[in-house]
C-alpha positions as CSV (number, residue, x, y, z in Angstrom):
1,M,-16.0,2.9,46.3
2,D,-16.1,6.3,44.5
3,R,-17.1,4.5,41.3
4,Y,-20.1,3.1,42.9
5,K,-21.0,6.4,44.6
6,R,-21.2,7.8,41.1
7,H,-23.5,5.1,40.1
8,E,-26.0,6.4,42.6
9,L,-26.2,9.3,40.3
10,G,-27.4,7.0,37.6
11,Q,-24.2,6.8,35.5
12,N,-22.8,3.6,34.0
13,F,-19.2,4.0,33.0
14,L,-17.9,3.1,29.5
15,A,-15.7,0.0,29.8
16,D,-15.5,-0.9,26.0
17,A,-12.5,0.5,24.2
18,R,-14.0,-0.3,20.8
19,L,-17.2,1.7,21.6
20,I,-15.2,4.6,22.9
21,A,-13.2,4.6,19.6
22,E,-16.4,4.5,17.6
23,V,-17.8,7.4,19.3
24,Q,-14.6,9.4,18.8
25,R,-14.7,8.5,15.1
26,L,-18.3,9.5,14.8
27,V,-17.6,12.9,16.3
28,R,-14.5,13.3,14.2
29,T,-16.1,12.3,10.9
30,E,-19.8,13.5,11.2
31,T,-19.6,16.7,13.3
32,S,-17.8,19.9,13.4
33,G,-17.1,22.9,15.7
34,P,-16.7,22.9,19.6
35,V,-17.7,19.8,21.6
36,I,-19.7,19.8,24.8
37,E,-19.6,16.4,26.6
38,L,-22.6,15.6,29.0
39,G,-21.5,13.7,32.1
40,A,-17.8,13.3,31.8
41,G,-17.4,10.9,34.8
42,D,-13.9,9.3,34.9
43,G,-13.1,10.9,31.5
44,A,-13.4,7.7,29.3
45,L,-14.9,9.7,26.4
46,T,-13.2,13.1,27.5
47,R,-9.7,11.9,26.7
48,P,-10.3,10.7,23.2
49,L,-12.5,13.8,22.5
50,A,-9.6,16.0,23.8
51,R,-7.4,14.5,21.1
52,L,-9.6,15.8,18.3
53,D,-7.9,19.3,18.5
54,R,-11.3,20.9,18.9
55,P,-12.4,23.1,21.8
56,L,-14.0,20.8,24.4
57,T,-16.0,21.5,27.4
58,A,-16.8,18.5,29.6
59,L,-19.5,18.8,32.2
60,E,-19.4,16.7,35.3
61,I,-21.8,17.0,38.3
62,D,-19.7,15.4,40.9
63,P,-17.2,18.1,42.2
64,R,-14.4,15.5,43.1
65,R,-14.5,13.8,39.8
66,A,-14.6,17.2,38.1
67,R,-11.4,18.4,40.0
68,R,-9.7,15.0,39.3
69,L,-10.5,15.2,35.6
70,A,-9.3,18.8,35.3
71,L,-5.9,17.7,36.7
72,N,-5.6,14.5,34.6
73,V,-7.1,15.3,31.1
74,R,-4.2,16.4,28.8
75,P,-4.4,16.2,25.0
76,D,-1.3,14.5,23.9
77,R,-0.6,17.3,21.4
78,A,1.1,20.6,21.5
79,A,0.7,22.8,24.6
80,D,-1.6,25.4,22.9
81,T,-4.2,22.5,22.4
82,E,-4.5,22.1,26.2
83,A,-6.2,25.5,26.6
84,K,-9.0,24.3,24.6
85,V,-10.1,21.7,27.2
86,E,-12.2,22.9,30.0
87,I,-13.8,20.8,32.8
88,V,-16.9,22.3,34.4
89,C,-18.6,21.1,37.5
90,A,-22.3,21.5,36.4
91,D,-25.6,19.8,36.1
92,F,-26.2,19.5,32.3
93,L,-30.0,19.8,32.7
94,R,-29.4,23.3,34.0
95,Y,-26.2,24.3,32.2
96,R,-26.5,27.3,29.9
97,F,-25.4,26.1,26.4
98,P,-23.6,28.6,24.2
99,D,-25.5,30.6,21.4
100,T,-22.8,29.5,18.8
101,P,-22.8,26.2,16.8
102,H,-21.5,23.2,18.8
103,T,-21.6,19.5,18.9
104,I,-23.1,17.5,21.9
105,V,-21.6,14.2,23.0
106,G,-22.5,12.1,26.0
107,N,-23.1,8.8,27.8
108,I,-26.4,9.8,29.2
109,P,-27.7,8.3,32.6
110,F,-30.6,6.1,31.6
111,H,-33.1,7.7,34.0
112,L,-32.4,11.1,32.5
113,T,-32.5,10.2,28.8
114,T,-35.9,11.7,28.0
115,A,-35.3,14.8,30.0
116,V,-31.9,15.4,28.3
117,I,-33.2,14.8,24.8
118,R,-36.2,17.2,25.4
119,R,-33.8,19.8,26.7
120,L,-31.5,19.3,23.5
121,L,-34.5,19.4,21.1
122,A,-35.6,22.8,22.6
123,G,-32.2,24.2,22.1
124,H,-31.3,26.5,19.1
125,A,-27.5,26.4,18.6
126,W,-26.2,22.9,18.6
127,T,-25.9,21.2,15.3
128,S,-25.1,17.5,15.9
129,A,-25.3,15.1,18.8
130,V,-23.7,11.7,19.4
131,L,-25.4,10.0,22.4
132,I,-25.4,6.8,24.3
133,V,-28.9,6.2,25.6
134,Q,-31.1,3.4,26.9
135,W,-31.7,0.9,24.1
136,E,-35.6,1.4,24.0
137,V,-35.3,5.1,23.9
138,A,-32.7,4.9,21.1
139,R,-35.1,2.8,19.0
140,R,-38.1,5.0,19.5
141,R,-36.0,8.2,18.7
142,A,-34.8,6.8,15.4
143,G,-38.2,5.6,14.6
144,V,-37.2,1.9,14.5
145,G,-40.3,-0.2,14.9
146,G,-42.4,3.0,14.9
147,A,-41.8,6.5,15.9
148,S,-42.8,7.9,19.2
149,M,-45.0,11.2,19.5
150,L,-41.8,13.1,20.7
151,T,-39.8,12.0,17.6
152,A,-42.7,12.9,15.3
153,T,-43.1,16.3,16.8
154,W,-39.4,17.1,16.1
155,W,-38.7,15.2,12.9
156,P,-39.2,18.3,10.6
157,W,-36.2,20.0,12.4
158,Y,-34.0,17.0,13.3
159,E,-32.8,13.7,11.7
160,F,-32.4,10.8,14.2
161,R,-30.2,7.8,13.4
162,L,-29.6,4.6,15.3
163,V,-26.1,3.7,14.8
164,R,-26.2,0.3,16.7
165,R,-27.2,-1.6,19.9
166,I,-24.7,-1.5,22.7
167,P,-24.6,-4.6,25.0
168,A,-25.0,-4.0,28.8
169,A,-21.6,-5.6,29.3
170,S,-19.9,-2.6,27.7
171,F,-20.5,-0.7,31.0
172,Q,-19.3,-0.9,34.6
173,P,-21.3,-1.4,36.8
174,V,-23.4,-3.4,34.3
175,P,-26.9,-2.0,33.8
176,S,-30.0,-4.2,33.7
177,V,-30.7,-3.3,30.1
178,D,-28.7,-2.6,26.7
179,A,-28.0,0.9,25.4
180,G,-28.0,2.4,22.0
181,L,-25.7,4.6,20.1
182,I,-27.7,7.4,18.3
183,T,-26.9,10.6,16.4
184,M,-29.1,13.6,16.1
185,R,-28.6,16.4,13.5
186,R,-30.3,19.6,13.0
187,R,-31.8,19.9,9.5
188,P,-30.3,22.7,7.5
189,F,-33.7,23.3,6.0
190,P,-36.6,22.4,8.2
191,L,-39.5,20.3,6.5
192,V,-42.1,22.5,8.3
193,T,-41.8,26.2,9.4
194,E,-44.7,26.4,11.8
195,Q,-43.4,24.7,14.7
196,R,-45.9,25.2,17.5
197,A,-48.9,24.6,15.3
198,Y,-47.4,21.5,13.6
199,Q,-46.4,20.0,16.9
200,A,-49.9,20.7,18.4
201,F,-51.5,18.8,15.4
202,V,-49.2,15.8,15.7
203,R,-50.1,15.5,19.4
204,Q,-53.6,15.8,18.6
205,V,-53.3,12.9,16.0
206,F,-51.4,10.7,18.3
207,Q,-53.9,11.2,21.1
208,S,-57.1,11.0,19.0
209,P,-59.3,7.8,19.4
210,G,-59.8,5.6,16.4
211,R,-59.2,2.3,14.8
212,G,-56.5,3.6,12.5
213,L,-54.7,6.6,11.2
214,A,-57.5,7.7,8.8
215,E,-60.0,7.8,11.6
216,M,-57.7,9.4,14.0
217,I,-56.9,12.2,11.7
218,L,-60.4,12.8,10.7
219,R,-61.4,13.1,14.4
220,T,-59.2,16.1,14.7
221,G,-61.4,18.0,12.3
222,R,-58.3,19.5,10.6
223,V,-58.2,17.7,7.3
224,R,-60.8,17.1,4.6
225,R,-61.9,13.6,4.0
226,A,-61.2,13.8,0.3
227,D,-57.8,15.4,0.8
228,L,-56.9,12.7,3.5
229,H,-57.9,9.7,1.3
230,A,-55.9,11.3,-1.7
231,W,-52.9,11.7,0.6
232,L,-53.1,8.1,1.9
233,R,-53.3,6.7,-1.7
234,R,-50.4,8.9,-2.8
235,N,-48.2,7.8,0.1
236,H,-49.3,4.1,0.0
237,V,-50.4,4.4,3.7
238,P,-53.1,2.0,4.7
239,S,-56.1,3.7,6.5
240,R,-55.6,1.3,9.5
241,A,-51.9,2.3,9.9
242,L,-50.9,4.1,13.1
243,P,-49.4,7.5,13.7
244,K,-46.0,5.8,14.7
245,D,-45.9,4.3,11.1
246,L,-45.3,7.6,9.3
247,T,-42.1,8.9,8.2
248,A,-40.7,12.4,8.7
249,E,-41.6,13.4,5.1
250,Q,-45.1,11.9,5.4
251,W,-45.8,14.0,8.5
252,A,-44.6,17.1,6.7
253,E,-46.8,16.5,3.6
254,L,-49.7,15.8,5.8
255,W,-49.3,19.1,7.5
256,T,-49.7,20.9,4.2
257,L,-53.4,19.6,4.2
258,V,-54.1,20.7,7.6
259,R,-56.8,23.6,8.0
260,P,-56.2,26.3,10.6
261,A,-57.3,25.4,14.1
262,P,-60.7,26.8,15.1
263,M,-60.6,29.9,17.3
264,P,-61.4,29.2,21.1
């Protein structure tokens, strides 16, 4: 009964031991530093993460589950490791993340996926994230089949990778759609330095009318025609391509051609 009450909060519990082991492996081999888990639930990920011998803070919005998890989660190592695990009853959309480097891990409720990712992208201290999210969101974030505007606006600062698709049967209750396992990593050296101006330009391109990328960019009035066509040839980008077809590196190079926005 309690499990289905939790489902009302939008959470689908992990029920695939191999997937849980894969997440633990990704965190162990591809991240470093303290770990913050989003939406601990019954502790399916919390327990394996606790065995990594790294400081772990598990956030859980349901007070009863948080209390139960605090009593039951014990790393099977020396007693001094136990002090590194903290269960916090909190809404991760309102939680104040630390100002020191850390890793984010979570099985994200599908209806909160975009809100959570937006919150993380606006953060400044976390270095890596290993997330389970709705499949279509996972594809768009990683630029598979074309990048979304959100991905393009943040690409110079973050790398997104789609690890694999997760069948709906890996969860209980079973959701109506599949999920995806993705990683997000903060770039040590951003491809672009002017964040707000760059992001405004990318949004302008995505929202411009036109029958292809060349026309859409020219309508912004920010790139000279000759410079644009030389850039298209150099990058082997067809003029009828779409903004979603560009890579992070192509967006960064395009930005070097952009003239300052006109004064209002």
